[in-house]
N, C-alpha and C positions, 0 to 999 in steps of 0.2 A: 627372603634371600633368593636371588635369581639362580638359575641353573648353572650359569658360568662361575658365579661366586661359590656355589656349593661344590663344584668340581675343583675349584682352586683350593678351597678349604680342605677337601679330601686329600688333594695332592700334597698340601703343606703337611698335613697330619701324617700321611704315609712317609713323607721325607724326613720328618722329625723322628718318627719311630725308628727308621732304619738308620738315620744319622746318629741317633743316640746309641743304637746297638754298636755300630762301627766304632764310635767314640769310646764306648765301654771297653772294647776289645784292645784299644790303645792305652786307655787310662789305667785299667785295672792291673796289668802286670807291672807297669811302672810305679803305681801306688804301692803295690806289695814290696817292690824293690826298696822304695823309699821308707816304707815302714820297718822293713828288716834293718835297713841302714841305721835308723834311729835307735832301735833296741838292741842290736847285735853286740855293742860294747858291753852290755851287761852279762854276756855269756851266750853259748850256743843254744841254751834252752829257751832264750827269749826271742829267737827268730821267729817262732810261730806267733808270739805275741805281737811282734812288729808287723808281720804279714796281716794279722787280724786288724791292727790299727790302720793300716793302709787301706784295706777293704771297707772298713767302716767310714773312713774318711772319704772315700769316693762316693758312697751312698749318701752320706749326710750333705756333702757339698753339692752333689748332683740335684738332690730333691730341694734343699733349702736356698742355696746361693742362686741357682737359676730362677726359682720362683720369685724370690724378693729383689734380686739384682735387675733381671729383666733384659739384659743385653742379648740381642738376637744372636743365636748360634754359638754363644760362648759356653765352653765346657770348663768346669772347675774340678779339680782333684789335687790330691797330695802332690807336691812338686819338689824340684831340686832345692830352691832356697830354704824351704822348711827342712828338708833333710839335712842340709848343710849346717844350719844353725842348731838344730836340736841334736844331731849326732855329735857336733862339736861340744855342745853342753854336756851330753852324756859321757863322752870321753874325758872331758875336763873334771867332772865330778867323780868319775870312777878312779882316775888317777890320784885325786885328792883323798880317796879312801871313804867316799860317801857310801852309805848302804844302798842296796837296791830299792828298798822302800822310799828313801829320800829322793833318789833320782826319779823314780816314777811319779812321786807327788810334784817334784819340781817341773817335770815335763808337762803334767796336767796343768799347773798353775800358769806356766809360760803360755801354753796354748790358749787357755781360758782368758787371761788378761789381754794377750794380743788380739783376740777376737773383739773384745770390748774397745780396745784402742781403735781397731779398724772401723767399728761402728761410729765411735766419736769422730774420727776422720771425716766420715760421711755427713754426720749431723753438723759438724763445724765448717763443712763445705771446703775441705782441704784437698779434696780430690782434684781440683783444677790446678793446684800447685804441684801435686806430686808428679803429675805427668809432664811437667816442664823441666824434669831433671835434665842437665846438660848431657849431650850425647856421650862425650868422652867418659863421663861418670858411669852412665848406664853401660856402655861398652866394657869399661874396666870391671864394673860389678858383675856383669854376666860372665866375662872371662875368669874373673876370681872365683866365682861359684863353680864354673866348670872345672877349674883346677882343683878345687876342694873336693868336688865329687869324684874326680879321677883318682886323686891321691887317697881318698877314703875307701875306695872300692878296690884298689890294687891289692891290699892284704887279704880281702875276701876272695879275689880271683886266685891268688896264691895259696889260699887256705892256711895263712899263717896263724900262729898261736895268738891267743887273746892278748891285746896290749902291745903287739909289735906292729910299728908303722911300716910303710912302704919302703922308706929308705933303709931301715935295718933289714928288711926282707931282702933287698938287693944284694946285701952282703952276706946273706945266709941262704944260699941257693939250696943247701941240703935240707931245708925246711919246706921247700915247695912241694906241693902235692900234685903228682901227675894228673890224676882224674880231674881235679879242679881246673887245672891249666887247659886240659884238652876240651873239657865242656865249655869253658869260658871262651876260648879261642874259636870253637865251632859256633857259639851263640853270636859272637861279633862278626864272624865271616858271613853267616846267614843274613844277619841284619843289614850288612853293608851290600850284600848281593841281592837283597829282597826285590829291588825294582826290576832286575832281570828275571827273577823267578815268577813274580806275580805283580801285576799292576793294581790289583783289587785289594789283596790282603796287605794290611799295614805292616811296615818293616819291623815294628817291635813284635808283632805276633809271629812273623816268619822267624826272627831271630830266636824267640822263646821256643818255638816248636823244634827248631834246628838244635838248640841246646838240649832239650829234653830228649830228642832222638838220639844224639850222641851219648847222653848219660846212659840210656837203656842199652845201647850197643856195648858200652863199657861194662855195665852191670852184668850182661850175659855172656861176656867174653873173659876179659882180663881181671876184673875186680867184682867178684860175686857178692862181696859185703855191701856193695852199693844197693843191693835189693832190700836191705833192712830198712823199715820205716822209723823205728825207734833207735835212739842213740846213734843217729847217722848225722855227723857234722856237715855233710855235703848238701843236705836238702833242708827245706823249711822245717819239716816235721809235722806232727799231728796238730790239727787246729781244733780248738773248741768253739764252735760257732752256735751251738744250741743254747737253750735258755740258761744252763748252768755257766757256760763260758761267757756268755753276754753279760749276765749280771755280775760275774766276777770281774770283768773289765770295768764295769761301772763302779764297783765298790773298792777296787784297788787303791785309788788316790786317798779315799777317806780312811781306809785300813792303814795305809802308810802314815797319815796324818796323826792317827791315834798311837802308832808305834814310835815314830821318830820326830813328831812335832813339826812346827813350821820351819822350812828351810830359810837360809839367809836371804834377805830381800834383794841383795845385789845379784843372787843367782837367778832372780825372777824378773826384776824390773828391766834391766838392760837388755837381756835376751828377749823379752816380751816386745819392747819397743822396736828392737832390731827386726824381729820377725813381722810385726805389724807393718812397718815401712817397706820391707823387701816384698812382702806378699802383695802389698798394694800396688807397688811399682810393678811387679810381675803381672798382675792382673790388668792394670791400666795400659801397660805396654802391649799386651795382647789385644785389648779393646781398640787401641789406636790402629793396629795393623789390620784388624778385622774391619774397622770402618773404612780404611783405605781400599780394601779389597772388594768390599760390597756396596760402598756408597752410603752406608747408614751412619748414624750418629748415636753414640752411647751417652748415658748419663753417668758421669764419673762418680758423683756423690751418692747417687742411688746404688750404683754397683758396689761401692765400698760398703755400704750398709748391708746389702745382700751377702757379700763375701764375709763380713763380720758375723752375720747371723748364721751362715753356713758353718763357719769355723767354730762358733760357739756351740752349735748342736753336735759337731763332730767331737769337740773336747768333752762334752757331757756324756757321750756314749763311748769314750775311749778311742776315738778315731784320730788320725794324723791330721794336722792342719794343711791347707793347700791354697791354691789360687787359680785363676784363669789360666789354662795351659795352652800353648801354642799348638803342639803336635795334635792333641785330641781335637782341638777346635777346628783345625784345618781338615782333619779327617771327616768331622761331622759335616762341614760345608760341602766337601767333595762327595759326601754319601747322600746329600739331599736335605740336610737339616736347614730350616729357614727361620725358625722362631726360637724363643727362649724355651719352648716345650721340649725341644731336642735335648737340652740339658737335664730337664726333668726325666725324660725317658732314660737318658744315660744312668741317672741314679737308680731308677727302677730296675734296669737290666743288670746293674752291679748287685742290687739286693738279691735278685734271682740267682745270679752266679754265686754269691756267698752261700745261699741256702742250699744249692744243688751241686756246686762243684768244688767243695772244700776238700773232698777226698783226693781230687786230682791236684789241687793247688798244694797240698801237703807234700807232693813229690817234686815240686819245682826246685831245681838245683840253685843253691846260694850263688855259685860262681856264675851261672847263667844270668841271674839278676845283676850281679856286679858287672858282668860284661856289657848288659844293656845300658847300665848307667854310665859306664866309662865311654861308650860311644856317644851317648846323649851329652856327656860332659865335654867331650872334645868338640862336638858340634856347637856347643854353647860358647866356646872360646871364639872371640872375634879375630880370626886369622887375617882378615882383610886389613885390620889396623896396622899390620906389619908394613903395608904399602906406604903408610905415613912416614917411614923412615927414608923414603926415596927423595923427599923434598925438604929443604930447610924451612919452608913455609908451615909444614905440618908436623915438624919434629916436637914442637912443644905440646901439641895435641896428643902425640904418642907418648910423651913423658907423663902427661896426666893419666892416660890409660894404664901405663906401666906402674905408676905410683899406687893407683887404686888397687891394681892386681897384687902388688907386693903387700900392701897393708892388710888387704882381705885375707891373704894367706899367712901372715905373721901375726896380726893383732886381732881384727874381727871385721865382719862385713859392715857393721854400722860405723866403725872407725873409718873404714874404707870409703863409705859414702860421704862421711863428714869431710875427709881429707879431699876427696874428689870435688865436692861442692866449694870448699874453701879455695882450692886451686883454680876452679872454673871462675869464681868471683875475682881472684887475683889477676887471672889472664884477661878477664873482661876490663877490670880497672886499668890494667897495662895498655890495652887496646885504646880505651877511651883517652887515657893521659897522652898517648903518642898520636892521637888524632888531633889536627889542628882545629882550634875553635874559631878561627878567623877565616871565613870563606874568601873575603876579598877586602883589600885596603885601597881606598881611592881618595882623591882630593877634590875640593871645590872648584878647581880650576879645569877639571876634566868632566865632572858630572854636574849637570844643572837640573833645576826644576822644569816642569813643563810649562811654567809661565813664559810666554813669548816676550822677550825684551828688545828693545832697541840696540843699535850697534854700540852706542856710548856705554849703555849699562853693561852690555856683554863684555866690553873692553875692561871695565872696572872689575867685574867678577872674575875675569881671567887673571887680572894682575893681582887681586887680593885673595883669590880662591884657594891658594896654597896653604893658607892658615886654617882651612876647614878640612879636618881629617874624618873620613868615613870609614867605619869598620863594620862589615857585615858579618855578624856572628852566626855560628852554627853548632849543632850537637848539644852536649850537656856541659853546662857551666856549674861545676862542683869543686869540692876541695882538691881533686886530683888535677884539675885543669886550670885552677886559679892562677898559679905561678906562671904558667905558659902564657895565658892571656895577658897578664900585667906586664910580663917581659916584652910582649909584642906592642903593647899600647904605650908604655912609659916613656920611650924615646921621643914620641910625638908631643908630649905634654908641654915641653918648655916652650915651643913656638906657636902651638895651635891656639886660635881664639874660639874655635867651635870643634868639639869632639862629638861625633855622631855614632851611636851604638844601635845598629839595626837588629832587632830580635826576631825577625820574621822566621828563621830556620832554627831557633833555639828550642830544644826538646825538653829541657829541665834546667832549674837553677836552685842552688841551696844557699844557705846563710853565708857561707864563706865567700862565695862568688859575690853576693850582694854586698858584703862588707868591703871587698876589693873595688867594687864599682863606686861605693860611697867614698872610699879613699881618693879615687880619681876625681870624683866631683869636688871634693874639698881642695885638692891640689890645683884644679883649674880655677876654683873661686878665688883663691889667694891671688891669682894673676888677672882677675876680673874676666876671665874666660868662662864659657858655659859648656855643660854637658847636655847633650840632646839624646833622648831615648825615643825610638820610633818603632812602630808596628810590634809593640809588646802584646803578645797574644792574651786574650782573656781566658782562653782554654787551651791548656797544653794536651798532647795526646794522652797523658795520664789523667786528664780531667781537672788538673789544678788551674786556678786563676791566677796567672802570673802578673797580671796588671794589679790586682789587689795585693799580692805579695810584695811587689816593688814598692807600693804605697806604704804598707804596713812596716817594712823594714827601714823606712825613713828616707829613701832616695829622692822623694819629692816633697820633703818637709819644708823647703824654702825655694826662693826664686833662683837659686844657682843652677838648677836643673830644669829642663823642659821636656815634656812628652807629648808626642803627636801620634795620631792613629795611623797616619799614612806617611810614607817615606817622602812623597813629594811635597806634602805640607810642611815637613821639616826643612826640606832644602829651600822652599820658598821663603820661609821665615828667615832662615840664615841669610839668604840673599838680600832680603829686605834690609836685615840689620847691617849687613856688610855695606850696602849702598848708602845706608844712613850714616854709618861711620865715615864713609868717604865723602860725604856731602852731596850725594846724587839721588837722594830720596825724592819722589814725587809728592809735593805738598799742595799743589794747586788743584782746586776742585772746579776751576772754570773750563768751559767747553773749548776745544780747539777748532778754529775755522777750517774749512775744507783746504785752503791754500796752504796751511802749516803742516799738513800731514807729510811725513817723510817720502811716501812713495810718489807724491806729486811735485817733489822738489825739481825745479827746472822748468815747470810750466809757467807761461806768462799770464798776465791778468785776464786777457781774452779767453784763453783756454780754461782757466779756473772758472770764469764766468760761465762758459758753455757747460762744465761739469756741474755747476750749481743748478742749471736749468733742468737736469735730469735727476737731481738728488732730493730726497725727502728726509725730514728729520723725525725721529721716534724717541719717545722717553719711556723707559722701562723701570719698574720698581723691583726691589730685591726679591728674588724668587720667581719673577716672571719669566715664562718661556718666550725666548725670542723666535726660535723655530725648532721643530722637532725632526728627528731622523725620518726619512722616507717622505718628508713634506716637499711640495714643489719648491724648487729653488731658482732664483733668477736675479738675485741682488748681491752686490759687493758691500759689506757692512763695515763702516769705519767708526771707531769708538771716539767720539768727541770728548767724553768724560765718563768715568765710572769703570765697571770691570764686568766680564762675562767668563763663564766656565763651559768648556766643551766636554761632553761626556758620551760614551759609547753605551747605549742600553744593551743588556744581555737578556737571554730568554727567561732566566730565573727571577727577573725583576730588579736585579742588581745592575750597577753601572761601573764602567771604568773611566776614571778621570783622565782625559787625553791632554788637555792644555788649558792655560789661562790667558786671556788677552786683556789688556788694560788700555788706558788712555794713549791715543796716538797710533794704535795698531788697527788691523783689519782682519776679517774673517769671511767665509762664505765665498771665497775666490774660486773654488772648484765649480760650484753650481753657476756662478757668474760666467764662467768661461764656457762650460759645456751645456748649461741649461738643464742638467739632470737633478734628480732629488737630492736633498741634503743626506749625508751619511751619519750624522750625529746630532745629539740634542745640544742646544745652547741656552743657558740660563744666565740672567743677570744676578750677580751676587750682591750688588747695591744699586742705588738709583743710577741709572745709566742712560746717556744720551747717544743715539746711533745716527750716523748719516748713511742712508741707504741709496745707492746708485743702481737704478733699475737697468737690467740688461737691454731691453728692447729700446728704452729711452736713450741709453748710451749709444746704441747702434745708430739711432737716427741722428744724433748729434755727430757721431764719428763720420757719418757719410759726408757731411759738410766740412769736416775738418780732419782729414786723414792724418796729418802730422801729429795732432793732439792725440789721436786714437793710438797711434804707434808708440808714442811717448808713454801713455798710461799703461799699455799693454806690456811695454818693456819693463816698466817699474814694477808691475805686479809679477812678471816672470822672475825678475832679479830677486824680489822678496821670497818668492816660493823657493827659488834655488837656494837662497841663504838659509831658509829653514831646513831644507833637505840636507845641506852640507853639515848643519848643526846637528841634526838627528843622526847622520852617519858617523860624526865624530863620537857621539855618545855611545852609539852601538859598538863602534870599534873599541872604545875603552872598556865596555862591559865584557866583550868577548875576549879581550887580551888579559883581563885581570885573572 
């Protein structure tokens, strides 16, 4: 290892140590608060047990999740979603009359099973799916959790009797405890003013210190009873963290199992799945934000396995479950943490705090912890979503968020997630259904193939082309858009002889859409018309082979439908069929003499004879290269018989088909006029006879017969102008559609 690498390694280690320490200062008080929230519905005596569960959870998650998850800088600790789910479960079971032992056992089993579910998420590689939760659902879920936290902590801030909720407390102001209200208010004030007090000390620590300071001011002035450690409902109370207390927390679930037996599986399965999903979302959401801030990339599935192992270890030692937390993670990053070791050090620092500072933690006011969580809860609420009410375009998204919040606070978080996903799917389908699947509709008298045809053929195609209808499809062809697509195509079926469906921009297609297209094919076949499919992709963005799918569902089972790789090939085939039906198809394979070419119409016999003296005849077989791009060009090439294709070569080895020339037409006119290199490749597609008029030889002949020269140049110029007008008309049609 070089000196620079050694210095960098030492700097990273130092940053991880101090980053982990700063993260512990943020995570530990919050974890204690979350733990107290989970167990406090069982009675004031269980506040200490909740605090111990929070501290053990911080330690286990820090040491295990960071080691096996491996996400750089991520800090894991007991969190708000876990507190919301488990405290709601505790309240529900308490109200139903369940004993303390049954509740403790249920909490253990829910945490234990949810950790196994998280591990299975990672093993089954579901992590990639969880982080794609729709934003309105995530926003509503976070806001719902924030409201749950606020409403669950208000009774603790007021110091209401056990079992009384915040709404009942608002109507019983005589039950409010002044010391608790004052301490909570001071805690919230210090936490909110923390940025002005100190930029280095985390706001949670400033708030907690402010709350404890106000508590002792009250204890030594107006309320001396606050100085009692035992039987004091305003503080966490004595903690047993020694060997006896630790092993007692380990044995509690098994003791409860022997006393009360297995709880109802519905009290375990649904909360466990809910907890696993929410903790996974919470973790991966934090990882995504961290990636965006640092430019790193986390492994979602590996992180879920690490989180599951951390929560498994936490449940086995009596700790509270948790996830990757945003606040502590950001503090870790700001304090110098750079690798996953900062999370490990956070767990080690938490363990030292448990062993050395429990006597101090016992004096932490419950109302101070409640105030901290209320501030955190308010910050979790997505207040920015209220801006969505200002526009009609975003009111539906706000409705989704609001529905998720309502369901989260009236039914459950998992039900809220389910409702949110269902609404998001419905909105997506609604958007797809109202998106037109037809990008453009055009007709054969406006759009032509790249084959260059004579004036008589173009006149026929212009006259008969209205019976060719071309639909350029786009988006998803599925059950939601099938009726819309059929409604757009059906009016054209009665008169059309050819219906072209261009699939180039199609993203997906299902069996319903396939059946609809099959029905169109059968309706056309009854009228001896044809369905033409073109540019059907062999691989959609999803990886599906649409070409094979079209074949398998029977669209190409008979000759009533045709399929072409290229749109131009389809148009060329339709034009040939249209000309054949009109009696204008070329059937002669005899060569055209020079004097019969349309561009030389009007020249006399002497002028044609002069041209013959500078012309050469060449025969090419199918596939032969007539000339290549960038090759020297100096000849006007006239096709006596056969056919050639002009292609533009690309850097990746592919080509673009520009045009097709056949019997009686010419090409190479640009090089013939300016003497510069050819701009494209020209290949013979079948046996082809060409008449080449050399530029220099023509110049020699033209010097002795300037009238003939002017006539030829005029004919070439008019032919080029005609082609340009034809190209402009097609371009105008494409842009106006």
